[in-house]
C-alpha positions in Angstrom: 106.7 77.4 82.3 109.0 78.0 85.5 109.9 73.9 85.6 110.6 74.0 81.6 112.7 77.0 82.1 115.0 75.7 84.8 115.5 72.6 82.7 116.6 74.4 79.6 118.8 76.4 82.3 120.2 73.2 83.7 120.9 71.5 80.2 121.4 74.3 77.7 125.1 73.9 77.5 124.9 70.2 77.9 128.0 68.4 75.5 130.2 71.6 75.6 133.5 72.5 77.5 132.1 76.2 78.4 129.4 74.3 80.6 131.4 74.3 83.8 131.4 78.0 83.7 128.0 78.2 84.0 127.1 76.1 86.7 125.8 76.9 90.4 129.4 76.2 92.2 131.2 78.1 89.6 129.0 81.6 90.1 129.7 81.3 93.7 132.9 82.7 93.1 133.8 86.2 94.1 135.3 86.9 90.9 132.9 85.9 88.9 129.4 88.1 88.2 126.6 86.1 86.2 123.1 87.1 84.2 120.5 84.7 83.5 117.6 85.8 80.9 114.4 83.4 80.0 111.1 83.9 79.0 110.1 86.9 77.7 112.9 88.5 78.4 115.2 86.5 76.6 111.9 86.2 74.0 112.2 89.8 72.5 115.6 88.8 71.1 114.2 85.8 69.5 115.8 83.4 72.2 114.7 81.3 74.6 118.1 81.6 77.1 120.9 84.0 77.5 123.2 83.3 80.2 126.7 85.3 80.8 129.5 85.2 83.3 132.2 88.3 83.4 135.1 86.8 85.1 138.3 89.0 86.6 140.9 86.2 87.0 143.6 85.5 84.4 143.8 81.7 85.4 139.9 81.6 84.7 140.3 83.3 81.6 142.8 81.4 80.2 141.2 78.4 81.0 137.6 79.7 79.5 139.5 80.4 76.4 140.6 77.0 75.6 137.0 75.6 76.4 135.4 78.1 74.2 137.9 77.3 71.2 137.2 73.9 71.6 133.5 74.5 71.5 134.0 76.6 68.6 135.7 74.3 66.4 132.3 72.8 66.1 130.6 76.1 65.0 128.9 76.3 61.6 129.4 80.3 61.4 132.3 81.7 63.5 134.1 85.2 63.8 137.2 85.4 65.4 139.9 88.1 66.3 143.2 87.9 68.1 145.3 89.8 70.1 149.1 88.9 71.4 148.4 85.4 70.5 145.1 85.4 72.7 141.5 85.2 72.0 140.1 88.5 72.4 136.5 88.0 70.3 135.1 85.0 69.5 131.5 84.5 68.0 130.1 80.9 67.2 127.3 79.4 66.2 126.4 75.7 66.7 123.7 73.2 65.5 121.0 72.5 68.3 118.2 70.4 68.7 115.8 72.6 66.8 117.4 75.7 67.5 120.5 77.5 67.2 123.0 78.1 70.1 125.4 80.7 70.4 128.7 81.2 71.8 130.3 84.7 72.7 133.5 85.6 74.1 135.1 88.8 74.9 138.6 89.3 76.7 138.9 93.1 77.3 141.1 92.8 80.0 144.9 92.9 80.4 147.5 90.8 82.2 147.1 93.7 85.0 143.7 94.2 85.0 142.1 91.1 83.7 138.1 91.0 82.4 136.4 88.5 80.2 132.8 87.7 79.1 131.2 84.8 78.1 127.6 84.7 76.8 126.0 81.1 76.1 122.4 81.8 73.9 119.9 79.4 73.1 117.2 80.1 70.2 115.6 80.5 67.1 117.7 83.7 66.3 119.9 83.3 63.3 123.6 84.5 63.5 123.2 87.6 61.8 120.3 88.6 64.3 122.3 87.6 67.2 125.8 89.5 65.8 123.3 93.0 65.1 121.8 92.3 68.8 125.8 92.0 70.1 126.6 95.6 68.4 124.3 97.2 70.3 125.9 96.4 73.4 
């Protein structure tokens, strides 16, 4: 079971521009914090995997925003909000093999105090279920 979880985690973002932001090398940066849920912790939300990274660096956030927009172009369901020409919030639902994949991006910082969160989820949950779950946070 743990081997399966490791495989899902390692290959989950395969083919997506955001994949590099969930790598072990990236998460070692002092300007990044990350959370990963799988197994029962994720299953109670209808998910197989939940991964998030929070970043406090403007250059990384700008790069991340570009990757999110590129991946979001393939979404079958999306919601976006912009602030001062920058992506402030993005929700994207993508089809995966026998599951749904979701990308959520929230840039809640400023130029002086940067902060953004990128979330990637995989599971059977519908876009509506994930949107409801995200409203609780």
